[in-house]
N, C-alpha and C positions, 0 to 999 in steps of 0.2 A: 335692462333686459329688453331685447328686441321684441316688437309686438307679436311676431309670428311665434316666438317661444312662449310668450304669455298666453297666446291663444291656444297653443297646444297643451300647455299646463292646465288651463281652465277646462278644456275639452276632456283631458285625461281625468281630472278630478271629478267631472260630471259622470263619466263612465264608471269610475271607482265607486262613487256614491250610489249610482243606480245598481251596480252589482251587489253592494252591501245591502241595499234595500231588498233586492230580489232574494238574497240569501237569508234575510231576516236577522242580520247583524245589528247589534246595538251601536248606534252612532251618537256620540255626545253632542251637546248643543254647539260646541266649538269645532265639530267635525272630526273627532278622534274615535279610533277603534282600538280594540285590544291587540296585543301582539299576535295572538293566534288568528284573529280575524284578518289582520293585515297580511299575515303570511298567506292565508287562503286567497286574498285578493291579488296577491303578487304571484300566485301559482307555485308556492314553495312550502316546505314544511316549517312549522314554528321553530324547530331546532335550527334549521338553516338560517332563518331570519335572526334568531338570537345570536348565532355564531357571527353573522355579518355585523350585528350591532356591537358585539364585544370587540370585533376587529376594527370598528369605526368605519364600516363600509355600508351600513344600512341607512335608510332615510332617518332624518332627525327624529328623535323620540322624546317622550315626556315621562318623567318618573317623579311624581309629585312629592313623595315622602323620602326620597333618597334611596339608597341601596336597600334591597329587600322588599320594595313596594312594587305595585303593579305598573307595567310598562304600557304605554299607549302611543299610537302614531296618528298624527294629523293627516287626513286624506290629502289635503292641498300640498303638504310637504312631500308626501310620497309621490304624488303626481309630478312634482318638480324633479324629484330624484329620478323618476322614470324618464322624463323628457330630456333630462340632461345626460342620459345614457349610462347611468350607474347600475341599472338592473342587469343582473347576469342572466344570460339565456343559455 
């Protein structure tokens, strides 16, 4: 990955973390937020983010217990998704 892309991803992740902090969102020790919170950070509804996830077009997500358990998103991976141009505007 080129250095400029890495720098952009790191900067974007910092901005997302700051926005999560300002909004009072819970961020896990490894930098994850809930699906609803990630949707807010991305400026979309939770339903739209869920639809993108189901279609395989959302940032990488984590589902610890398999189907039916809580979905979370790592801020760093969402930042990479944004910087690689996958965010729909």
